[in-house]
C-alpha positions in Angstrom: 41.5 100.3 2.4 38.1 98.9 3.4 35.0 99.8 1.6 31.8 100.4 3.5 29.2 98.2 1.8 25.6 99.1 2.4 23.2 96.2 1.9 19.8 97.0 0.7 16.7 95.2 2.1 16.6 93.1 -1.0 20.2 92.1 -0.5 19.5 91.2 3.2 16.6 89.0 2.2 18.4 87.4 -0.8 21.2 86.4 1.6 18.8 84.4 3.8 18.8 80.6 3.3 16.7 79.5 0.3 15.8 83.1 -0.5 18.4 83.8 -3.2 16.0 83.6 -6.1 13.7 86.4 -4.9 14.9 88.6 -7.8 13.6 86.1 -10.3 10.0 86.6 -9.2 7.8 87.5 -12.2 4.9 88.7 -10.0 2.5 86.1 -11.5 0.4 85.9 -8.3 0.4 82.0 -8.1 1.7 82.3 -4.5 -1.1 84.6 -3.4 -3.7 82.5 -5.2 -2.4 79.3 -3.5 -2.3 80.8 0.0 -5.1 79.6 2.2 -4.7 82.5 4.6 -4.0 85.3 2.1 -7.3 87.1 3.0 -5.9 87.7 6.5 -2.6 89.2 5.3 -2.3 92.9 5.1 -0.1 92.3 2.0 -0.5 88.9 0.3 2.6 86.8 -0.6 3.0 88.3 -4.1 3.0 91.8 -2.6 5.4 90.8 0.2 7.9 89.9 -2.5 7.2 93.2 -4.4 7.7 95.2 -1.1 11.0 93.5 -0.4 12.2 94.3 -3.9 11.0 97.9 -3.4 12.9 98.3 -0.2 9.8 98.7 2.0 11.4 97.1 5.0 9.8 99.0 7.9 6.3 98.9 6.4 6.5 95.2 5.7 8.0 94.1 9.0 5.4 96.2 10.9 2.6 94.6 9.0 0.7 91.4 10.0 1.6 89.7 6.7 4.6 87.7 7.6 3.0 86.2 10.7 0.1 84.5 9.1 1.9 81.9 7.0 0.8 78.4 8.1 3.7 76.7 6.4 1.6 74.6 4.0 4.2 75.4 1.3 1.6 75.4 -1.5 3.1 78.7 -2.7 6.5 77.1 -2.9 5.2 74.0 -4.6 3.3 75.9 -7.2 5.7 78.7 -8.0 6.7 78.5 -11.7 10.1 80.1 -11.0 11.0 78.0 -7.8 11.2 81.2 -5.7 10.2 79.6 -2.4 7.9 82.3 -1.0 7.3 80.4 2.3 11.0 80.5 3.0 11.1 84.2 2.3 8.2 84.8 4.7 9.9 82.7 7.4 13.2 84.5 6.8 11.3 87.8 7.2 9.8 86.6 10.5 13.2 85.8 11.9 14.6 89.1 10.7 11.6 91.0 12.3 12.1 89.2 15.6 15.9 89.9 15.6 15.2 93.6 14.9 12.7 93.9 17.7 9.4 94.0 15.7 6.5 92.4 17.7 4.1 90.1 16.0 0.5 91.2 16.1 -0.6 87.6 16.8 0.0 84.9 19.3 1.0 82.5 16.4 4.7 83.0 17.1 4.2 82.1 20.8 2.3 79.0 19.8 5.0 78.1 17.3 7.7 78.6 19.8 5.9 76.4 22.4 5.3 73.7 19.8 9.0 73.8 18.6 10.2 73.9 22.2 8.2 70.7 23.0 9.7 68.9 20.0 13.2 70.1 20.8 12.9 69.0 24.4 11.1 65.7 24.0 11.5 64.7 20.3 7.7 64.9 20.0 4.8 67.1 21.0 4.1 66.8 24.6 0.5 68.2 24.4 -0.1 69.0 28.1 3.2 70.9 28.5 2.9 72.5 25.1 -0.5 73.9 25.8 0.4 74.9 29.4 3.4 76.9 28.2 1.3 78.5 25.5 -1.6 79.6 27.8 0.8 80.8 30.5 2.5 83.1 27.9 -0.6 84.4 26.3 -3.8 84.2 28.4 -3.9 81.8 31.4 -7.6 82.4 31.9 -8.3 81.0 28.4 -7.0 77.7 29.6 -9.9 77.4 32.0 -12.3 77.1 29.1 -10.2 74.1 27.9 -10.3 72.4 31.3 -13.3 70.1 30.5 -11.7 68.9 27.3 -8.4 68.4 29.1 -10.1 66.3 31.8 -11.9 64.2 29.3 -8.7 63.6 27.3 -6.8 62.7 30.5 -9.5 60.3 31.8 -9.6 58.5 28.5 -5.8 58.1 28.5 -5.4 60.5 25.6 -3.3 63.2 27.3 -0.6 62.0 29.7 0.6 64.4 32.3 4.2 63.4 31.8 6.2 63.4 28.6 7.8 60.4 27.1 10.9 61.3 25.1 11.6 59.5 21.9 14.7 57.5 21.1 17.3 59.4 19.0 16.4 62.8 20.5 20.0 63.8 20.3 20.0 63.5 16.5 16.8 65.6 16.3 18.4 68.3 18.5 21.3 68.5 16.1 19.0 68.8 13.1 17.0 71.6 14.8 20.2 73.4 15.8 21.5 73.3 12.2 18.2 74.7 10.9 18.2 77.4 13.5 21.7 78.5 12.6 20.5 79.0 9.0 17.3 80.8 9.9 15.1 78.4 8.1 12.0 77.5 10.1 
């Protein structure tokens, strides 16, 4: 006889990698106080955790909050309970994308272009990274960057071809392992 187990939003988040201590949060606010972008968030990090615990999945995943984390990890470093708020936010980003929520910012597009460059070449290939980003967001915005691009190119600071690094295969394996676990 199989039992139908219904996972709560809290259970879903706690099951994500490095998010298992979310229930130990004491709502002290150190994460929100440490966050350099909290003023842009609809709900600051402390409230994000409170909303997860309250089961407010749809409201949270529709908000802009989870998309403004810049991965500085100050919240995680300063948390007195070792909760890892940044990992929770990144786990929520992954969850939102898998469930079809659209980010209200181009940050995710930039992140994906950046990560794609590192995955492909083992380093950031600036020209390709920015080209992909502008093509996916606003190609006309790239025209404003043209004088800077020409200056960088003429001074040998922006090559038009990528130079892959040695050991790229190992880096690809590391990135694959991280992607499987949902940790950004």
